[in-house]
MIKE-824801 format. One line per field, with one value per residue (C-alpha): residue in one letter; chain; y, z, x. Coordinates in Angstrom, 2 decimals. Example, Ala and Ser with C-alpha at 12.3 -4.5 7.8 and 13.67 -1.06 7.14 Angstrom:
! MIKE-824801
type: (A	S)
mol: (A	A)
Y: (-4.50	-1.06)
Z: (7.80	7.14)
X: (12.30	13.67)
***
This chain:
! MIKE-824801
type: (M	G	I	K	R	L	A	R	Q	C	L	L	V	A	T	P	A	G	A	A	A	P	G	P	A	M	A	A	G	I	T	Q	D	S	F	P	G	L	G	W	V	A	A	L	V	L	L	V	L	A	T	C	L	H	A	L	S	L	R	R	Q	L	H	R	K	V	R	E	L	A	E	T	E	E	R	L	N	T	I	L	N	S	A	D	A	C	I	Y	I	K	D	M	Q	L	R	Y	T	Y	G	N	R	K	L	C	E	R	F	D	R	E	L	D	E	I	I	G	A	D	D	S	L	L	F	P	A	D	M	L	D	T	I	R	A	A	D	L	R	V	I	E	H	G	E	R	V	V	Y	E	E	E	I	P	S	K	S	G	D	G	M	D	V	F	L	S	I	K	I	P	L	Q	G	P	D	G	K	I	T	S	L	C	G	I	S	T	D	I	T	A	L	R	K	S	Q	E	E	V	Q	R	L	A	Y	Y	D	A	L	T	N	L	P	N	R	R	M	L	L	E	Q	L	E	V	A	A	L	A	F	R	N	A	G	H	L	A	A	V	L	F	V	D	L	D	K	F	K	N	I	N	D	E	K	G	H	D	V	G	D	T	V	L	C	A	V	A	H	R	L	Q	A	I	A	G	Q	A	D	M	V	A	R	L	G	G	D	E	F	V	L	L	L	R	D	L	G	S	A	R	L	L	A	Q	A	R	A	L	E	V	A	E	K	V	R	A	A	L	G	D	T	I	T	V	G	E	Q	A	Y	F	T	G	G	S	I	G	V	A	L	I	D	A	P	G	K	S	P	I	D	V	L	R	E	A	D	T	A	M	Y	Q	S	K	E	N	G	R	N	R	V	A	L	F	R	P	D	M	L	A	H	V	A	E	R	A	A	L	L	R	E	M	D	H	A	L	Q	T	D	Q	F	Q	L	L	V	Q	P	Q	F	S	R	Q	G	E	V	D	G	L	E	L	L	M	R	W	D	H	P	S	R	G	M	I	M	P	D	K	F	I	S	L	I	E	N	S	G	P	V	M	Q	I	G	D	W	V	I	R	Q	A	C	R	L	R	A	R	M	S	E	R	G	F	E	H	P	I	S	V	N	I	S	P	V	Q	L	R	H	P	E	F	N	T	R	V	R	K	I	L	E	E	T	G	T	S	P	H	E	L	I	L	E	L	T	E	S	V	L	I	E	D	V	D	D	T	A	R	R	M	Q	A	L	A	D	I	G	L	R	F	S	I	D	D	F	G	T	G	Y	S	G	L	A	Y	L	H	R	L	P	L	Y	E	L	K	I	A	R	N	F	I	Q	E	L	P	D	Q	D	S	G	T	L	I	R	L	I	I	A	T	A	R	L	L	E	L	R	V	V	A	E	G	V	E	R	R	E	Q	A	D	F	L	A	S	V	G	C	D	S	Q	Q	G	Y	L	H	Q	Y	P	V	S	M	D	A	W	L	D	E	C	S	R	R	S	S	P	V)
mol: (A	A	A	A	A	A	A	A	A	A	A	A	A	A	A	A	A	A	A	A	A	A	A	A	A	A	A	A	A	A	A	A	A	A	A	A	A	A	A	A	A	A	A	A	A	A	A	A	A	A	A	A	A	A	A	A	A	A	A	A	A	A	A	A	A	A	A	A	A	A	A	A	A	A	A	A	A	A	A	A	A	A	A	A	A	A	A	A	A	A	A	A	A	A	A	A	A	A	A	A	A	A	A	A	A	A	A	A	A	A	A	A	A	A	A	A	A	A	A	A	A	A	A	A	A	A	A	A	A	A	A	A	A	A	A	A	A	A	A	A	A	A	A	A	A	A	A	A	A	A	A	A	A	A	A	A	A	A	A	A	A	A	A	A	A	A	A	A	A	A	A	A	A	A	A	A	A	A	A	A	A	A	A	A	A	A	A	A	A	A	A	A	A	A	A	A	A	A	A	A	A	A	A	A	A	A	A	A	A	A	A	A	A	A	A	A	A	A	A	A	A	A	A	A	A	A	A	A	A	A	A	A	A	A	A	A	A	A	A	A	A	A	A	A	A	A	A	A	A	A	A	A	A	A	A	A	A	A	A	A	A	A	A	A	A	A	A	A	A	A	A	A	A	A	A	A	A	A	A	A	A	A	A	A	A	A	A	A	A	A	A	A	A	A	A	A	A	A	A	A	A	A	A	A	A	A	A	A	A	A	A	A	A	A	A	A	A	A	A	A	A	A	A	A	A	A	A	A	A	A	A	A	A	A	A	A	A	A	A	A	A	A	A	A	A	A	A	A	A	A	A	A	A	A	A	A	A	A	A	A	A	A	A	A	A	A	A	A	A	A	A	A	A	A	A	A	A	A	A	A	A	A	A	A	A	A	A	A	A	A	A	A	A	A	A	A	A	A	A	A	A	A	A	A	A	A	A	A	A	A	A	A	A	A	A	A	A	A	A	A	A	A	A	A	A	A	A	A	A	A	A	A	A	A	A	A	A	A	A	A	A	A	A	A	A	A	A	A	A	A	A	A	A	A	A	A	A	A	A	A	A	A	A	A	A	A	A	A	A	A	A	A	A	A	A	A	A	A	A	A	A	A	A	A	A	A	A	A	A	A	A	A	A	A	A	A	A	A	A	A	A	A	A	A	A	A	A	A	A	A	A	A	A	A	A	A	A	A	A	A	A	A	A	A	A	A	A	A	A	A	A	A	A	A	A	A	A	A	A	A	A	A	A	A	A	A	A	A	A	A	A	A	A	A	A	A	A	A	A	A	A	A	A	A	A	A	A	A	A	A	A	A	A	A	A	A	A	A	A	A	A	A	A	A	A	A	A	A	A	A	A	A	A	A	A	A	A	A	A	A	A	A	A	A	A	A	A	A	A	A	A	A	A	A	A	A	A	A	A	A	A	A	A	A	A	A	A	A	A	A	A)
Y: (-68.11	-67.87	-65.25	-63.34	-63.26	-62.23	-59.32	-58.32	-58.42	-56.30	-53.73	-53.79	-53.16	-50.19	-48.75	-46.23	-47.05	-46.12	-45.93	-48.30	-50.97	-50.56	-53.46	-54.87	-53.22	-49.83	-49.53	-49.13	-47.02	-50.04	-51.17	-54.02	-51.44	-50.41	-53.99	-56.01	-59.64	-59.10	-61.40	-60.64	-62.47	-60.27	-57.15	-58.18	-58.82	-55.34	-53.89	-55.61	-54.58	-50.93	-51.02	-52.49	-49.93	-47.11	-48.52	-48.91	-45.26	-44.10	-46.16	-44.63	-41.15	-41.91	-43.21	-40.10	-37.79	-39.68	-39.47	-35.73	-35.14	-37.03	-35.04	-31.77	-32.79	-33.74	-30.37	-28.55	-30.50	-29.70	-26.00	-25.97	-27.97	-25.64	-22.51	-20.73	-20.52	-22.85	-23.66	-25.62	-26.36	-26.88	-28.28	-26.75	-28.36	-26.65	-29.93	-30.10	-31.79	-30.64	-29.33	-28.69	-29.67	-26.30	-26.79	-30.24	-29.00	-25.97	-28.13	-31.27	-33.39	-35.98	-35.18	-38.25	-36.80	-33.43	-34.63	-34.94	-33.06	-29.59	-26.68	-28.10	-30.49	-27.65	-24.56	-23.68	-23.58	-19.79	-19.23	-21.45	-18.94	-16.28	-18.70	-20.07	-16.57	-15.74	-19.05	-18.56	-15.18	-17.01	-20.05	-18.41	-14.97	-15.55	-12.90	-12.68	-12.38	-11.00	-10.61	-11.09	-13.73	-14.70	-18.40	-19.94	-20.58	-24.15	-23.71	-22.54	-19.33	-16.41	-15.97	-16.03	-13.63	-14.92	-13.05	-15.21	-14.90	-16.98	-17.19	-19.21	-21.99	-22.51	-25.50	-25.51	-24.25	-21.23	-22.47	-22.32	-25.79	-25.15	-22.64	-22.12	-20.49	-19.21	-18.27	-16.68	-16.34	-12.63	-12.78	-11.83	-8.99	-7.67	-7.74	-5.94	-3.27	-2.86	-2.56	0.09	1.90	1.71	3.02	5.91	6.97	5.68	6.39	3.39	3.67	4.32	3.11	6.36	8.29	10.45	14.01	13.03	11.39	14.18	16.84	14.87	14.52	18.20	18.98	16.78	18.59	21.98	20.89	19.78	23.27	25.00	22.79	22.29	24.51	21.54	22.77	20.82	21.49	20.68	19.99	20.34	18.43	18.81	16.82	19.04	16.70	14.21	15.55	14.99	11.41	10.73	12.28	10.71	7.27	6.67	6.06	2.71	4.32	7.36	5.25	3.33	6.62	7.83	4.66	5.03	8.62	7.45	4.91	7.51	9.94	7.25	6.37	9.98	10.56	9.87	7.32	9.94	11.70	11.12	11.00	11.56	11.81	14.52	13.30	13.55	14.32	16.16	14.75	16.16	15.36	16.17	16.53	16.21	16.49	19.55	20.94	24.31	26.63	28.15	28.70	25.17	23.73	25.76	24.57	20.95	21.23	22.80	20.07	17.37	19.29	19.35	15.58	15.21	17.44	15.45	12.15	13.35	14.57	10.98	9.26	6.62	3.56	1.91	-1.09	-0.14	3.59	6.20	9.11	12.36	14.09	16.57	18.30	21.78	21.90	24.42	24.48	25.95	25.70	24.97	27.79	29.86	28.97	30.30	28.26	25.65	22.60	24.29	27.44	25.43	23.57	26.84	28.40	25.34	25.34	29.02	28.38	25.45	27.67	30.18	27.47	26.63	30.26	30.41	27.74	24.46	21.69	24.05	24.49	27.57	28.47	30.32	34.02	36.59	38.49	35.45	36.60	38.37	34.93	35.24	38.35	36.33	33.77	36.58	37.68	34.19	34.34	37.60	35.89	33.27	35.89	36.98	33.35	32.69	35.69	34.82	31.12	29.98	27.25	24.10	21.10	17.73	14.68	11.24	8.55	5.71	2.15	-0.60	-4.20	-4.88	-2.30	0.26	3.94	4.48	7.93	10.54	12.98	16.54	17.30	20.89	22.34	25.89	26.89	29.81	32.18	32.34	29.37	26.83	24.05	23.96	20.81	21.03	20.01	23.29	25.68	23.98	24.50	28.21	28.41	26.61	28.62	32.15	32.15	32.69	29.22	29.94	31.67	28.91	26.26	27.81	27.84	24.16	23.13	25.33	23.81	20.32	21.15	22.52	19.45	17.24	18.98	18.61	14.93	14.39	15.80	12.99	10.34	9.91	10.00	9.35	11.24	13.73	13.91	17.21	17.89	20.33	21.38	21.30	25.09	25.20	22.77	24.76	28.11	29.42	30.17	26.94	25.05	28.05	28.66	25.02	25.03	28.26	26.83	23.69	25.77	28.14	25.28	23.01	20.20	17.41	17.05	13.29	13.92	15.31	13.62	15.90	14.50	15.40	14.37	12.53	15.74	16.69	14.27	16.02	18.93	19.01	15.87	16.78	20.10	18.45	15.75	18.36	20.37	17.28	15.94	19.18	18.67	14.92	15.63	17.31	14.44	15.32	12.44	12.48	10.58	10.37	10.80	9.25	6.99	5.22	7.96	8.13	10.66	8.92	6.49	3.94	5.52	8.67	7.19	5.90	9.37	10.94	10.65	9.00	7.31	6.30	5.63	6.22	4.11	6.19	6.01	4.88	1.61	0.92	1.62	-1.02	-3.82	-6.74	-6.36	-8.59	-5.92	-3.43	-6.11	-6.87	-3.21	-2.90	-5.95	-4.33	-1.07	-2.89	-4.98	-1.77	-0.19	-3.22	-3.00	0.66	-0.01	2.29	2.17	1.73	3.40	2.84	5.69	5.63	2.24	1.97	-1.75	-4.70	-6.75	-3.90	-3.84	-7.63	-7.72	-4.91	-6.67	-9.95	-8.39	-6.64	-3.04	-1.37	1.05	2.06	5.08	5.65	5.74	2.05	2.80	6.36	9.47	12.72	14.67	18.10	18.50	19.14	16.01	14.01	15.31	14.37	10.90	10.67	11.58	8.84	6.10	4.00	2.65	5.45	4.42)
Z: (48.37	48.83	46.11	47.63	51.04	49.49	47.77	50.95	52.94	50.34	50.63	54.43	54.31	51.99	54.17	56.83	60.46	61.47	57.88	56.52	54.37	50.77	48.64	46.34	43.28	44.98	44.69	40.97	41.44	40.86	43.17	43.16	42.80	39.50	38.28	39.90	40.10	39.43	41.62	43.55	41.02	38.21	40.32	41.03	37.34	36.51	39.21	37.78	34.27	35.27	36.97	33.86	31.58	33.81	33.87	30.09	29.71	31.99	30.01	26.73	28.19	29.39	25.98	24.32	26.72	26.17	22.40	22.54	24.75	22.33	19.39	21.27	22.13	18.52	17.29	19.88	18.85	15.20	16.02	18.17	15.63	12.84	14.71	13.32	16.78	19.29	21.98	25.07	28.71	31.59	35.03	38.32	37.95	34.54	32.66	29.40	29.56	26.14	22.90	19.52	16.12	15.55	18.72	17.61	14.13	15.46	17.56	15.37	18.26	18.59	21.07	23.14	23.60	24.75	27.21	30.64	29.62	30.70	28.71	28.73	25.99	23.61	24.42	24.78	28.32	28.24	27.72	30.52	33.36	31.45	30.47	34.01	35.50	33.22	34.00	37.75	37.51	36.02	38.31	41.56	41.20	38.66	36.28	32.58	30.96	27.44	26.06	22.96	22.93	20.39	19.63	17.38	13.94	12.78	10.17	12.85	10.89	13.07	15.51	15.12	17.10	18.96	20.79	23.82	25.96	29.15	31.39	34.50	34.35	37.45	38.86	40.15	43.50	41.91	42.56	39.78	38.37	35.24	32.73	29.14	26.62	23.07	21.12	17.67	15.20	14.31	12.56	9.18	10.75	12.49	9.23	7.46	10.17	9.86	6.08	6.40	8.87	6.40	3.57	5.71	7.20	4.95	1.45	-0.82	-2.68	0.06	3.07	4.82	6.83	4.55	4.88	7.16	9.74	9.46	10.27	13.33	14.58	13.93	16.15	18.87	18.54	18.71	21.85	23.41	22.83	24.29	27.37	28.11	25.76	23.83	20.44	17.19	13.58	10.11	7.14	3.81	1.11	-2.62	-5.11	-7.72	-10.68	-10.17	-12.84	-15.50	-14.35	-14.34	-17.77	-19.49	-17.86	-16.86	-13.59	-12.89	-12.55	-10.85	-8.23	-7.51	-6.97	-4.59	-2.52	-2.35	-1.16	1.49	2.83	2.98	4.90	7.36	7.96	8.97	11.14	14.86	16.67	17.87	14.48	11.57	7.81	5.70	2.01	1.01	-2.56	-5.77	-4.92	-1.66	1.71	5.23	8.29	11.69	14.23	17.86	21.17	20.18	23.72	24.85	23.70	20.36	18.97	19.86	18.31	15.18	14.94	15.40	12.68	10.23	11.01	10.13	7.01	5.81	6.32	4.21	1.50	1.43	1.28	-1.65	-3.35	-3.79	-6.95	-6.87	-9.02	-10.75	-12.82	-14.24	-14.49	-11.84	-11.26	-9.44	-7.78	-5.23	-2.94	-1.90	1.82	3.83	7.64	10.04	13.84	15.92	18.32	18.82	20.63	17.82	15.03	13.53	11.61	8.36	9.37	10.04	6.73	4.89	6.46	5.63	2.09	1.70	2.89	0.46	-2.49	-1.30	-1.43	-5.00	-6.01	-4.41	-6.81	-5.71	-3.67	-0.71	2.81	3.85	7.29	7.27	8.09	8.08	5.25	3.06	2.79	-0.30	-1.80	-1.27	-3.44	-6.16	-6.00	-6.26	-9.46	-10.80	-9.99	-11.92	-14.86	-14.73	-15.53	-18.54	-19.50	-19.65	-21.90	-24.24	-24.62	-22.70	-21.05	-23.07	-22.70	-23.86	-24.49	-23.08	-24.03	-21.80	-23.07	-22.07	-21.41	-25.06	-26.18	-27.32	-26.40	-23.77	-22.45	-22.27	-19.80	-20.40	-18.94	-18.34	-19.17	-18.97	-21.88	-20.18	-22.54	-20.31	-17.96	-20.62	-20.23	-16.65	-15.35	-13.24	-9.99	-10.13	-10.58	-9.65	-5.93	-6.58	-8.49	-5.75	-2.90	-4.22	-7.99	-10.55	-9.83	-10.95	-14.19	-15.18	-14.05	-16.23	-19.18	-18.79	-18.57	-21.55	-23.62	-22.69	-23.84	-27.15	-27.71	-26.92	-29.61	-32.22	-31.33	-31.68	-35.22	-36.02	-34.47	-31.22	-28.06	-25.35	-22.04	-21.19	-17.73	-16.35	-13.04	-10.59	-7.26	-3.88	-3.92	-7.07	-5.74	-2.52	-4.28	-3.80	-7.54	-8.88	-9.55	-11.19	-13.41	-14.53	-15.47	-17.42	-19.42	-20.23	-21.44	-23.52	-25.25	-25.59	-23.79	-22.10	-18.44	-18.75	-21.32	-18.63	-15.67	-12.95	-11.23	-7.61	-5.53	-2.26	-0.37	-1.00	1.80	4.45	5.12	5.73	3.96	4.36	2.55	-0.14	-0.69	-0.93	-3.57	-5.58	-5.40	-6.81	-9.94	-10.05	-10.10	-13.50	-14.89	-14.17	-12.97	-10.43	-10.17	-7.27	-8.74	-7.22	-5.04	-2.26	-1.44	2.17	2.62	1.99	4.16	3.11	5.55	3.37	-0.13	0.06	1.06	-2.19	-5.59	-7.26	-10.64	-10.76	-8.83	-10.42	-8.86	-7.87	-10.21	-7.40	-7.00	-10.73	-10.99	-8.35	-10.25	-10.39	-6.76	-4.57	-2.00	-4.65	-6.40	-3.15	-2.63	-6.18	-5.66	-2.47	-4.28	-7.08	-4.57	-2.76	-6.02	-6.86	-3.49	-4.15	-7.81	-9.11	-12.28	-11.89	-14.04	-13.69	-14.72	-15.36	-17.12	-18.82	-19.10	-20.60	-17.39	-15.58	-18.17	-18.12	-14.34	-14.27	-16.89	-14.97	-11.76	-13.46	-13.87	-16.24	-18.04	-18.35	-19.45	-19.70	-21.97	-22.84	-24.62	-25.84	-24.96	-24.39	-27.59	-28.43	-28.95	-32.68	-33.01	-31.20	-33.47	-36.50	-35.05	-34.55	-38.19	-39.30	-37.35	-39.68	-37.03	-34.72	-31.41)
X: (-58.15	-54.36	-54.09	-57.01	-55.31	-51.99	-53.67	-55.48	-52.21	-50.50	-53.23	-53.04	-49.30	-49.81	-52.58	-51.48	-52.26	-55.81	-57.03	-59.61	-58.04	-59.15	-60.04	-57.30	-58.72	-58.93	-55.17	-55.76	-58.87	-61.09	-63.89	-66.30	-69.03	-67.45	-67.31	-70.07	-69.24	-65.53	-63.45	-60.33	-58.18	-59.41	-58.84	-55.27	-54.62	-55.87	-53.64	-50.57	-51.53	-51.92	-48.54	-46.89	-48.48	-47.27	-43.74	-43.79	-44.88	-42.07	-39.57	-40.74	-40.47	-36.95	-35.90	-37.35	-35.51	-32.25	-32.71	-33.51	-30.49	-28.26	-29.62	-29.07	-25.52	-24.86	-26.15	-24.05	-20.94	-21.65	-21.90	-18.77	-16.77	-17.88	-16.81	-13.75	-12.21	-10.55	-13.13	-12.17	-13.08	-10.64	-11.41	-10.35	-6.91	-6.58	-6.77	-8.68	-12.08	-13.28	-11.84	-13.46	-12.14	-10.42	-8.36	-7.25	-6.35	-4.45	-2.13	-2.16	-3.46	-6.20	-8.94	-8.03	-4.54	-5.85	-8.50	-6.93	-3.76	-2.69	-1.24	2.28	1.13	0.25	2.31	6.01	7.34	7.89	4.16	2.83	3.12	1.21	-1.56	-1.83	-2.05	-4.98	-6.71	-6.40	-8.08	-11.05	-11.39	-10.28	-11.86	-14.63	-13.26	-13.94	-10.51	-9.94	-6.45	-4.31	-1.61	1.03	1.44	4.11	2.64	2.08	4.83	7.26	7.85	6.82	3.96	0.19	-1.97	-5.04	-7.79	-8.63	-11.77	-11.98	-15.05	-15.98	-18.60	-20.79	-22.66	-26.25	-25.04	-23.36	-19.82	-17.23	-16.65	-14.56	-13.26	-14.44	-12.12	-12.60	-9.46	-9.82	-6.95	-6.74	-3.37	-4.84	-6.83	-3.73	-1.78	-4.61	-4.64	-0.89	-1.24	-3.93	-1.67	1.19	-0.96	-2.15	1.18	3.97	5.19	4.58	7.89	10.44	8.44	9.33	6.74	4.62	3.39	0.52	2.76	5.32	2.72	1.60	5.17	5.87	2.91	4.41	7.75	6.03	4.20	7.50	8.90	5.85	5.80	9.50	11.51	12.95	14.15	13.76	14.67	13.35	15.63	13.80	15.71	15.03	17.11	18.75	19.24	16.46	14.12	16.77	17.28	13.55	12.97	15.98	16.11	12.51	10.74	12.39	15.80	14.29	12.55	15.74	17.55	14.83	15.09	18.87	18.46	16.01	18.52	21.28	19.11	18.06	21.71	22.40	19.33	19.59	17.51	15.03	14.84	12.49	13.02	9.90	9.15	6.70	6.44	8.41	12.04	11.29	12.39	12.22	14.33	12.86	15.67	14.61	16.47	18.50	18.49	17.17	20.00	19.06	22.58	23.67	20.51	21.11	24.71	23.66	20.99	23.45	25.98	23.48	22.44	26.05	26.26	23.14	24.54	27.78	25.90	23.82	26.99	28.16	27.02	24.30	24.88	21.95	22.91	26.28	25.66	26.38	24.01	24.58	21.67	22.93	20.50	19.43	18.64	16.67	16.82	14.27	13.99	10.93	11.76	8.62	5.37	3.22	4.80	2.53	3.84	2.82	4.76	7.91	7.66	7.09	10.17	12.29	10.90	11.74	15.29	15.58	14.61	17.19	19.86	18.81	19.07	22.51	23.76	22.08	23.68	23.89	22.51	20.56	19.20	15.91	16.12	13.35	15.05	14.48	10.92	12.17	11.84	8.12	8.23	9.91	7.16	4.67	6.41	6.03	2.34	2.05	3.72	1.00	-1.62	0.43	1.07	-2.65	-3.21	-0.33	-1.07	2.01	-0.01	-0.49	-2.76	-1.49	-3.66	-2.88	-5.42	-6.56	-6.91	-9.32	-8.35	-9.23	-6.67	-9.24	-9.25	-11.96	-11.08	-8.36	-6.80	-5.64	-2.18	-1.07	2.36	3.80	6.02	7.75	9.62	12.71	12.45	11.60	9.02	7.75	6.07	2.90	4.59	6.52	3.61	0.36	0.96	1.55	-1.69	-3.61	-2.15	-2.47	-2.54	-5.33	-6.65	-10.20	-9.22	-6.79	-9.26	-12.00	-9.60	-8.79	-12.46	-13.37	-10.55	-11.73	-15.26	-14.02	-11.83	-14.81	-16.87	-14.11	-13.70	-17.43	-17.27	-14.83	-17.08	-15.20	-17.32	-14.73	-15.05	-12.31	-10.73	-9.45	-7.75	-9.30	-7.85	-9.60	-9.32	-11.44	-14.01	-14.46	-14.73	-18.29	-18.63	-17.12	-20.34	-21.94	-18.92	-18.79	-22.48	-21.99	-19.09	-21.07	-24.00	-21.83	-19.99	-23.01	-21.18	-23.11	-21.99	-21.48	-18.75	-16.41	-14.70	-13.31	-10.22	-9.44	-6.45	-6.94	-6.20	-9.83	-10.70	-8.61	-10.96	-14.70	-15.87	-19.53	-19.12	-17.00	-19.61	-22.37	-20.51	-19.64	-23.18	-24.58	-22.47	-23.06	-26.80	-26.43	-24.32	-20.69	-18.53	-15.68	-12.42	-9.95	-6.46	-3.30	-5.43	-3.50	-0.98	-2.11	-4.89	-8.17	-10.03	-12.59	-15.02	-15.03	-15.15	-18.71	-19.91	-18.70	-20.43	-17.44	-17.23	-13.59	-10.38	-6.98	-4.23	-1.19	1.77	4.08	2.19	2.34	6.06	6.83	5.10	5.53	6.71	4.55	3.70	2.67	0.63	-1.18	-2.01	-3.33	-5.54	-6.81	-7.60	-9.43	-11.40	-12.36	-13.46	-15.60	-17.34	-18.09	-18.99	-16.25	-14.20	-10.42	-7.72	-3.97	-1.68	2.05	2.07	5.44	6.25	4.45	4.61	2.84	0.08	-0.33	-0.60	-3.18	-5.28	-5.08	-6.43	-9.32	-8.11	-10.58	-8.30	-4.64	-2.64	1.09	4.11	3.73	0.46	1.02	3.00	1.10	0.51	-0.84	-4.57	-4.08	-1.96	-4.62	-7.37	-5.27	-4.90	-8.66	-9.16	-6.76	-8.51	-10.59	-12.96	-14.03	-15.55)
***
């Protein structure tokens, strides 16, 4: 009876005032009506049992929740520790309360060292104020802060660049409780961007600004004259003896001479001036800050030009041999609102040719009466028509060799055997042809000769494709595609037997129209190659839009091998070609170490003096006949 009373008292205590006291078993939803004959002892036992089962269920739920929470935390830690970024949390006193594995590795610290410490443990003292200022913007004002910061590299050699993002973390009440930061190392990306910038705007050999950057800066100088009357001048420098050095001593010596010339010009230029290399042996100095008085600006420009002429008059020593180049210099002022950068360069170029005609190694200031020089150039253009009719133009053959040392293609190279001027190289007359000469007639002749050579090679069992150079002017001519198809039909040449080479300048103007014209020819089987790739015009965004088959690495990159920078650029070009599924050819290969490097990095084909000098078409056909195992 004592147990029965105890149970009844317990029920009375749990029953609110004024309510009928339930029986002991009613607390568990059990009544005597449900279990007739069940005593109070049995009811109490069931009550205790129900309570225990409920407690056990709650305990199991708690254990499950704790286990799930632990698993979630473990997964989160795995994700955070796998991230390629430093992730951390700081409290309101800017002390670290969390750091992932990348943070610990970056600063060579254990997590126990970092937790509870502030930034003075990880960063130099001169960085602390900047970091603190950014952190306070987050925890005091709730800002999201994104900025780049430079941190000493782990090796102590230089600085690494990080992109840091810091955001506030809030509690259930919406108040800021801490700061979360994510810092990503973008050093490699920054270097890649700088390299792309260098490729686009700088000459690979001399590291001077290239034509593209020069034209942009000329536009800036022209704008300064239009807005404020500030005069500027252009000095067009062409080396007088460089071709002889290049032909007799090779490109290694020639390139060394060009670099020496670049250094001398930079030493003369003022801090606000620019020295650029247009290509070959042509350099340009842009002189700024010449004031607003035309005669004084002219005198200043001529004074600098004479310094340049004197500097180029000194010999340049390469190895133990001294070389003399000299230079013809043309000067033109940016002194009229209507002058475009191209106008100024043309005037300076005209003055430079005048200085050459006056005996070379001279300075000439552009004058309107120099336009007679234009008449002379027109005469040269007229001679081109005669040269084409009298077989003065020649096509030489230079074969290309695979990594296995077998001929896998060839290129036709154009020369002009002038009756009075002697042998003229393409760099001296191609621009004349492209600008105002019989570009279509000469272009048709070259393609027709290539088709005839291809037929004669086929008779000897050689099926190599032939590459011919075409200019952007040809490609954009409304009749070009029609004329090419006609020549192929007349000669019975299959389109896939020809490769048309274009320079990167084709990408400067109207890429969509260029791609459309190229695609129309690619649809019938013709293949396209970008010649002198890497000289600063093309962008990766354009390449995939063109129906290309091949990239030809610029000669300048090859000549610098095995220089590490040049090797890196060549690897980059080959990697780009692989992504775009393009073939890669290196031209200008002259040394065995160049060839070995190119083969080691996967270059598909090579051409240059190391493998074979250019020969006449008849000599090449004789060589084909002598080969015992035609391809």
